[in-house]
N, C-alpha and C positions, 0 to 999 in steps of 0.2 A: 575136242579139248578147248578150242578157242571160244566156243559158246559158253562152256562151263567157266572158263577164266573170266569172261565178260560178266557173268552173273556174280561170281565171287567178288569181282572188283566193285561193281555198282551196288550190290545188295549187302554183302557181308563186310566189306571195308578192307583196311590194310592194317597189318600188325601181327602180333603173336596170337596164335589160336590156343596153344597149350605148350607146356614144357619150355625147353630151350634156355634153361638156367646155365649161367657160366660161373665156374668156380675160380676164385682168386687165390692169392698167397696165404689167406687165412684158413683155407680148407685143410682137411686132413692130408697127410703126406702123399698118399697115392694120387690125389686129385689136384695137387698144386700145379700152377703153370710151370712149364719147363722149356728150356731151349734145346732144340735138336738141329744140329748142323747150322748153328747161328740164327735159327728162326724160332720165334716163340710158338709154342703149342699150348692151347688151353683146353681144359676138360669141359665138354659141352654135353648137356643132358638131352635125351631124345625129345622131339617135339615137332610141332607143325606151325608154319607161318604162311601168310598170304602177302605177296608183294603188290605193287600198285598196278600190275597187269592182271591181277587175279590168279597168278600162278601159285600152286601149292609148293612150298619148300618143306620137304619132309626130311627130318633127321631120324633115321630108323632106330638108332641105338646110341647109348652113352659111349663116350670115348674122347680121346685127344684129337684135336683138329688144328692143323697148321694155320697161322694167321699171316695173311699177306700185308706187308707194310712194316714200318718201323715205329716203335713207340717213342714218344717225345716226353722227356722228363721236365719240360718247362711249361707244359699246359696239359689239360685233360685230353684223353684219347677216346675216340668214339668207335666202338666195335660193331660192325654190321654183318648181317647174313644176306647173301646174294644167291639168287637162283642161277643155275647153269645147266648146260646140256652137253652130253658126250655121245657121239655117234658110235654105234657098236654093230657087230656081226656083219662083216663084209661078205656080200654074196655076188655071184656073176649076174650080169644083166644082158639082155639081148643087144647085139651089136650088128654092124653091117656085115653081111655074109661074105663080102669080098675080102675081109681082113681076117687074119688068123690070130690077131691080138685079143686076149681075153680082157673084158672090162668088168670091174667089180665096183659095187656101191655098198655103203653101210645100210643094213636092213632095219636097224632099230635105233632109237634115241634113249639114252639113259639120263634120267633127271638127277642132277647132283646139286651140291651147294658149295659155297666157299665162305670163309671168314676173311674180312678185310678191315683195315683201319681207314677211316674217312674223316671229313671235316665235320665240325659241329653243325647240327641242323640250323643254327642261327648264323652260320657263316654268311657274310655279305649283307646281313640284315641290320636294321637300326631299331632302337628301342623307343617305344611310346609308353610313358608311365603317367601315373596320376593318382588321384584319390576320389572316392565317391562318398558323399555325405548327404544328409537330408537338407532341406531348403534352409535350415538354420546355419548351414556351413560349418557345423561343429560335430553333430552326431554321425559317426561312421556307419556305413551300411556294409555289413559282411555278406559275402556270397552274391554280390551284384554281378550280373553277366555283362562282360565287355566284348563287343564285336567290332572288328575292322572290316568295312565293306568297300569294294570297288565296283562301280556300276551295279550296285544293289546285290552283289554276290559276296558272301562272307569269305575273307581271306585269312583271318586270324581270330582266335577266340580265347578268352581266359575269364577267371572270376576273381573278385577281390578277396583279400585275406581278412584276418580278424580286425585289422585297423582300417579296412576299407581301401587299402592300397592295391594297385595292380601294375603289371608290366607286360607289354606286348612286343614281340619281335617281328618286324615286318620288313619286306623288301622295299627299297626306295620307291616312292610314289605318293600320290594323293589319296587319302582315305576318308571315309565317313566313319567316325568312331561313335558307337552307340553304347549307352549305359542303360541297363534296365534291371528292375528288381521287383519281386512280388509285393504288391501294395503301394507301388510308386509309379508315377508316370515316367516313361522313358525319355531320354534326351539324346540328341544327335549333334555332333560337332564335326565340321569338315576341316582337316588339317593337312598340310604337306608333311610327309614323313621325312624328318631330318633327325640327326643324332640328338639324343637327350630331349626330345619333344615332351612337354608336360601338359597334360589335359586333365583338368579336374571337372567333376560333375556335381551338381546340387539338385537332387531329385525331389520334386514336390510329391506329396502323398496323393493317392487316388481318392477322389471325393466319393466315388461309388464303385463297387466292384462290377466287373463286366458280367453280362448275362452268360450263363453256362452254355447256352446254345451258340452264342457268338464265338465263344472260345472253341467249342467243338468244331465249328465250321472254319473259323479263321486260322486256327493254329497250323493245320497241314498246308493251307494255302500260303501262309507267311513263310513256312519252312521251305516250301518249293521255290518261292521267289528268291529267298536268300541263300539257299544251299544247292538247289537242283535245277536252277534256270539254265545253267550250262553244265554239261558233263565234265567231271574233273579230268585233268590230264596227268599222265605219268611222266615225270621228268627224270627220276632216278630210282630204278626198281631195286631197292634194298630195304632191309628191315633192321632197325636199331635193336641190338641185344643188350648192350651195357655201356656205361660211361666209366672209363678206367683211368686211374691215376698210376703213372709209372714212376717208381723211385729207384734211384741208383746211388749207392753209397759204397765206394771202393769196389770190391768184387761182388758185392751183394746187390741183387736186382729183385724187385718185388712188383707185383701187379695187384692193385687194390680197387675193387669196384666201389663206386660212389653211389649208394642207394638213392639219395634224394635227387641227384641229377638224372639217374637212370629212370626213376619214376616220372620225372618231368618230361622226358623225351620219348620214352618207350610207348609205342602204341599197342593196344590190346583189341582184338576182334571180339565184338559182343555177340556171343551165340545165344540161341533161344533160351537155353537153360539158365544162363547168366541173367538175361533180361527178366525171366520169370522170377528168379530168386530176388533180384533187386526190387522189382515191383512189389512182390509179396512182402518182403521185409519192410518196405516203405508203408504198405497199407496197415500193417500191424504195429507200426512204430507210433506209440502214443506219447512219446517224449518230445513233442513239438519239433518234428523233423524240418519244418519250414522256417523255424526260428521266428515265429510270429510273436510280436510284442503285445503287451496288454493294451497299449494305445491303439494298435491296429485292430485288435479284437473289440475295442470299445469297453474295456474293463477298467476297474479302478487300479491305479498303480500304488497309491498310498493313501493313508488317512492322516492329514496334517503332517506329511513328511515321514510318517512311520510306515515301513514296508515289512511285509512278511510273505514273500512269493509262495503261492500255493497254500497259504495258511490263513489265520484269522487275526485281526487286530482287535483286542478286547478293550472296550471303553469302560473305564473305571473312575468313579468319583473319588476325589481325595478324601482320605480318612477324616471324619468329623465335619465334612462340608455339607451344605444343604442341597447339593445337586443330586437329582435322581435320574437313573437311566433304565428305561424299560424296553427291552427288545421284544419284538413280536414277529417271529419267523413266518407265521401263517399269513400275516398281513404285509410282510416285507417292509416293516417299519421299525425305527428306533426312536422312542419318545424320550426327549431330554427335558426334564422339568426341575422344579425346586420345591422344597417344603418349608421355605423360610418366611414368605410373605404372610402366611396365615398365623404365625406365632404371635402371641400377646404377652409373652413372659420376658420382655426386654432382653432379646438374645444378644444384643450388642453392648449390654451393661451400660446404657446411657444414664448419666447422673443428672440431678436437678440443676447443678451448676452448668453443665454442658448445654442444657436447653433454656437456661436463665429462668428457672421456675422456683417458687417458694418451696423450701424443704420443710419448714416448720414455722410456727408462730409461738414465740416464747417456749421453744422446744417441744411444743405440742405437735404431734403428727410425725415425729421422728422415732417413735418407739420401735425398736427392732428393725428400723429402716424399712418399714412396710409402707406400701402406698396407701395414702388417705385421700379420698376424692375431695372432701370438703371439711373445713373446721368451722363450727358454729361458735360465734362469740355470744356469751350469755352473762348477764349481771346476776351475781349471787342473790342479792336482795332488792333488786330493782333500783338500787342507788344510782347506777350508771345507765344512762340511756344509750342504746346502740342503734344507729341508723345507717344501713348499707345503701350506697348509691351505685348500682351496677352500671348505669349509663356513664357515670363519672369515674368508675374504677376506684371508688373511695368508700371508707367506712367512717362515719362520724360518731364520736363518743361524747356524751354530755352528762354533767352531774345533775341529778334530779332534785327538786325541792321536796323535802319530806317533813312529816309532823315531828313535833318535839319528841325527843326520846328520853325516857327516864333511865338513868343508869344507876344501879344499886351497887354499893361497894360492901363486900363482906368484911373487909378489914376496917376497923375503926381507926381513924386518924385523929390523934390528940392535938388540940390547938389551944394556946393560951392567948386570949385577946383582952387586954385591959384588966388582967387579973381574973378573967372569967374563963373557966374551963368549958370547952365545947368540943364536939366531934362532928365530922361530916357524915351525914346520914344519907343524903341523896343529892343528885344534881341533874340538871336538864341540859341537853346540848342541842344545838341547831346546826344543820348542814355539815356536821362532823368537822367544823372549822374552829369553833371556839365555844367556851362555856357561856351560856346566856345568863343563867342564874343558878344559884344553889341554895339549899336550905340547911341551916345549922340548928342544932339542938343545944341550948345553953342550960346546963345544970338540970337537965330533965324537963325544962320549961318548954313552952310552945315554940316550935321552930320559928326562927326569924329569917326573913329574906335579906340577903346581902348581894 
């Protein structure tokens, strides 16, 4: 038995193997706690547990069991299961032949159990709490492992919650507190364990992951140094079953199990089937069981602040804009271009006034507001001389000298001069400026110049 107990203790661990559920005052009537002869009896389901000596505590059937101790209504109560032995079957043994007195001894040992109330597992301990963040001292790290070590041996362990906070309950003494998390470098701090000690950690990210072979070799060695360097000791051989709140109001007394506190302190023995199922469920869990972030995986988190975890961020040009977006999944590229610079149709509606250009000359060139590259100045009858000087940005206009021009009048103009009737039949003009001379016809006679 002792060798079996030794293997149970060192290999399987301490805690509940199966069963051993305790019913409280919320259970159905036949299973509710009750008092018998002034002592509380609770309904305990059949099950098995291992204490810290490796002894099997077997409850073979469901039923009421008396609780040793007194419940306190001012604080939580801790219900424990303890191993015990009863000597049975007294038989005669060989004695001195000179005596007539018969000597008897118990021939067998019956393994039994007891239920008792005890102190909190944290009784006499002090708290060490703090927060674990990334090196920016802002981003919380959930699920970081916190270990308290003395002489390199782990004495306490916990993990951080959603906000990166943790609390460890430790016996007084000096500890090395270590914080570690996947994808981050671990950090150690040495502190004296005093009430309300606060230790915060700011973990930098790993620059490169460890080689898989190094992990394979180092992990069991590190575990040995931190957990198995010294064989554990058994200080109090009992197994916690439940944390109970006792309430008394007048003649009414109730026992209520506190699930969250029970889960915090109740130890469970990990059997092979449990470990297999846990590992198997982890292997087929494709919903990021390690809570890896996009940054840790080297993936994009957002595009210009736009996020869509697990989806796609679609790049779209604004309606009517000149931006073009051409994705090419095969080439793993997105080409962003524009179709604006090649346009020659004045897309910005720029006016001649805006660029300080001529819009027209004497309203020529402004027909239907169409673009005219050049306006040629021409003299209708060569009377005006036009001389453009490109180098001077000037155009010179000059009145040309022309031959005398005879202008005939269809309308006769009567004129009386010194009693002589005459009419204008023709005149000559020069340079379009003044009449040089005219011919008059007098009474049908030969024209006379005046």
